[in-house]
N, C-alpha and C positions, 0 to 999 in steps of 0.2 A: 272111392267112389262115395257120390252124395245120393241123397234119397231121392231127388226129382231129375237129375239128368247126369250125364257123364262126364261133367266138368268136375276139378278138384274141389274139396270142401273149402268154406270160405276162410279157413283160419290159414291154410297152403296159400291162397293167393292173396291176402293179406301179408303174411310172411314174404312171399317170394315177390312181391313188387314195392315191399317197404310203406303199407299204408295205413300208417299210424293217425287216428282218427285227430282233427284239428278243432279245438274249441272255438278259433275263430270264424271259422266256416258252419259251425252247429252242428258238428258231425257227431254220430251216434252210430256204430253199426250194429246192425241184426245179423248174426252169424249162423243162425238156426235155420236151413232151409226148408225144413218141414213148415216152421212158423211163418216164412216170408210166403210160402204157398199157400197157409191156410189165410194171409192177409189177402193175397192176390184174389183167393176165391169171394171176399167178403163184397167184391165189386160186381159179382155176379158171372153170368156166361159170357166170357170174353171173345168165345170163337165169333170171327166177322167183325171184330172191334178194334179199331186203332186207341193205343192206350198212349196217354202222355205219362212220364214220369219226370219228377224235380228230384235232382239231388241223388241219383242211384249210388253214389259211391262206388263200392268195389263189385256191385249189380247182385246182392242177395233177392230184393223182389223182383227185380229186372228179370232173373232167372225164375222166379215163382209165378210173374206175368206169362212169361215164354211157355213155361211148362204147361200150364193152364188154358193155353191155346189162343193167347191174344195174336189176332191177325199180324198185328205189327205193332212196335214199341216206339216211341219217340223218348228218348233220355237226353235231358238237358242237365250236364254236369259242370260245376264252376272249376272244380280242382283238376288240374292237368294230370296230375299224378295217378288219378283213376282210370285214364282214358285207356291205358295198355291193357287192364283185366277187362274193361269194357269190351275191348276190340276182340279178345278171345271170347267172349259171350256170343258177340256178333259172329265171329267164324262158325260156330256152334249151330248157329240157329240163322241160316243162311237166307239173308233177304228179308229177316223181319226186326232186325233192330237196328236203328239210326240213332248214331252218339251227336250231340251238339253240345262245344265247350262253348261254354259261356253263362251270364247270370240269367237266371229265368225270369227275374224282374225286368231285364232288357230287351227280354228276346219274345214276339209272338208267336209260340210254338204252336197254338192250335191251327193256325191259318195253312202249317205244313200237313195237317191230317185230314183223313175222309171221313164223314161221318157213317156208322155211328161211332161215337168219341166218347172214352170213358177217361177218366183223370184218376191215378191211384198213385201215393208216393207217399214214401216215410219223410216229411217234410223239415228241413234244415229249421230248427227251432228257431233261429233270428229272423226268418222273411215267411214263414207259413201263415199267420195272420195276415200279412199283406196279401199274398197272394189269394188266400181264400176270399177276401173282400173283392179283389180283383174279377176272381171267377164267378161272384155272385152279383156283380153289377156290369154286365156288359150293356153297349148301347141299345140293345132290343133283348126283347124275351119272346119266346124261349132261347135258350143259349145254343151255342153249336155243341157243347157236350151233354151228355144222358144224365151222367153221374159222376160222384166224387167222392174217392173212397181215401181217406187222407189221414196219416198220423200225427196227432198233436200232444203236448205236455196234457196230463189230465185236466189240469184247470182247464185250459182253454176249450178242452172238449166239452166239458160240463158246462160252461157259458155259451156253446153254439147250441145244446138241444135244452137249454134251462127254461123253466116254466113261470109266469109272471108271480111275483111273492116272494121269489127267493133272490139272494144276494147276487148270483152268479147271473141274472136275468139283465140283460141290456142290449145294447144295439147289435152285437154279433146275432144273439139270438132271434131277435126279430128281422135282421137283414137274412139268416138262412130261410127261419120258417116260412118266411111271407112268400117264398117261391120254390121252396123245397120240402120234401119229406124228410126227417132228420132221425138219425138213431146212433147211439154209440155202439158200436159192433164188436168190440173187442178191448179187453184191457190186459195191458202189458208191465209187468215189472221192472225196475230198473235195471235188476240183474240179468234180464234179456238183451241187454246192449253191451257192446263193448266202446269204450268203457261205459261201464252204468253212470247213468245220469243221478241229478239227485231228485228227480221227481218222476212218479210213475206218469204212464204213456197211456193213450186208448184212439183206436181207431173210430174213426166217425164216417159214416156213409150219409151222402145227402143224393136224392134222386130228384133232378129237375121237375117241377111241375108244368104241364103244358101252359099253363097260364097263372100268374098270381094269384095265391089264395084269397085275395081280397082286392077289388077294385081300388088304386091310389096311384098317384103321380109319384113315379120313385124318388125324384130330386125335392119334392115337397115332403114324402115321407122322411127321407133322410134328413133335412131340415129341422121337423118337429123331434124326432127321435133324438138328434143329436143335443138339441136344446134341453130337452126334457131329462137327457142320462147326463150332460156336462155339470149339473148342478142336482143330483139324484136325491139329494136329501131335502131339498126345497119341495114346497107343494107346488103342482102343476100350474096353479094362477100366478106365481112369480116366476119359475122356472120357464115358462112359454110366453111370459110377457113380453119379450123382443117381437115376438110373432105377430101380435094382433094387440091394440089398445082393448078390445071387445074379447080377450082371450078366455073370461069367463064364461059368456053367453055362449061363446062357441064350444067351450067343454059340455056345459049344461045340456046344448042342443042334441050331442050324440051321445048323450048317456055317461059322461064322465064326471066323477065330482071334482071340482076344481080343489079341493084339499087332497085329493090323492097325490101321490108321488107317482114318479116314472117307472118305477119296478111294480107296481101294480095294475098298469094298464095293459090288457092283451094285444095282441097283433093286430087282431081285429077293430081294436079301439083307437088305436095310431093310425089304422087306415082310415077308418071312418073320419078323424079327425083332420087329417091330410085332405080328404076330399073337400071338407067343408072350407078348411083354408084355401086350399086352390081355385 
């Protein structure tokens, strides 16, 4: 008996289905069901909420989400070996778990869910950042989801919450903090996983703001931020020169010294510059 439901412990599930983690799929399994339930709780009150999970593997976090009261979980799994184990969970929670076999990068799973929607996942390392960027850049804002509760390598998590002036601060921080409240909710050591990865992990919680924190056109902002951080060692008057011949005048007009570098400029500063350039 496990601590959160009547299904077998995950070690037994993995052994009975032959589910050794595959490096090519970025798999590292969490076997402690009390820990997966704790991660699920970081997403907030899930009662009455549809949840999207990417890369459920043998279903540790899936069981945590269901035991914490998620109205419905839609799990997208690329590894067909995991489907029988997930089917057993679906049988134990009738009508509350749907599993789609496929690549999360190729499937628009969100259109299959009913708001309110939360996304909660121990993301495969090899696609985590790309999925986050997609969720943060929908065609219109606010997005269909209310919150993201996602596990990343610690280094990526620190980039999401980084503040100006730090080495970790960059495009990911601006993209996330422009439209969301962000925080690191949990840290997990390598030994929490099977097999243990070479790096520590962290769970990041992002809650969508009703409107972006500062007014700016999304495409213009992305262009300005990309230009600044693609040459982050250069002063802004040089790294942003391709955007406008009068870039120094524009920088001064919005209160940014042309000699500053991208990592010194706040989200508000980048938005002000984007508005002026637009």
